[in-house]
N, C-alpha and C positions, 0 to 999 in steps of 0.2 A: 873196581871191576865194572865194565860196561857190558850190558846184555845187548846183543846185536842179532837181528833176524830180518828176513824178507817178509815174514808173516806180520799180521796186524795185532797179534797178542802173544803173550808168553803164558803157557798153561801154569796155573797155580799162583799167578801174580795179577794184581790189579793196578790200573793207572791211577796215580794220585794227582799228577799235574802235567800239562802239556807245556813244553818249553820252546817250541818252534821247529823250524826246519834246519837240521844239521847238514853240513856239506863238507866235502873235501876232495882234493885232486887225487888222493889215494885213500884206500880203506883205513889206513892208520890215521890219516889226517881227519877223516870222518869221525873216528872214535875220539880223537883229541878235541874236536869241535863240540861233540856231544858232551864231553866232560866239562869243557869250558862254559857251556850253557847251563850247567848245574843239573844235568840229567844223568840218570844211571842206566838208561836204555835207549836204543835207537831201533825203531820198528819201520817196516815197509821200506827197507833199503833197496835202492835202485841204482843201477849203473846207467848213466845217460850222458853221452857226449854231445847231445843236441842243445843242452842248456848253454854251455860255453866251453871252450877248450880247457879252462882252468878248473871247472867243477864237474867231476865225473861221478862221484858218489854222493847220494843224498838220501835222507830219510827223516822220519818224524822223531824228535827227541822228547822223551818222557821221563818223569820220575815214577818208578814203579815200586811196589812193596808186595810181600807175600799176602795172599788172601787170608782173611781172618779164619775161615773155615779150615784152612790147611793147618793152622796152629792148633785148632780144637781137635782135629782128627789125630794129630800126633801126640796130644796129651793123654795121659793114662787116666781112666776113671777113678774117682775116689770111692773107697769102700767105707760104709758105715758099720756100726757094731752088729747089725743084723745080717751082714753078708750081702747086702744089696749094693749094686753099683749106682753111683750118683754122678751125673755129669754136670749138674749145676742146680741152682735154686734151693729152696728150703725143703728139707725132708723131715717133717714133723710127724710123729705117730699120733693117730687119733683114736 
């Protein structure tokens, strides 16, 4: 699956690597070019026939992944035997 947007980011995801400018004469060709570059997202998509008659769609190809905090928010807190919620770290009684 290729994420595609005219925006410069996708909420809940972080950019891992920039792969270059993807382009295509059709939107489908743009997505194929993005995938061929090893990216899973194309951001800042533009339609522009001023570049050349053969290249109408272009955008920035990136590898993106979910932000770490999104994983942490979706995980359930652990319960210790005293009924306290622990999200991480060491919970030693003193």
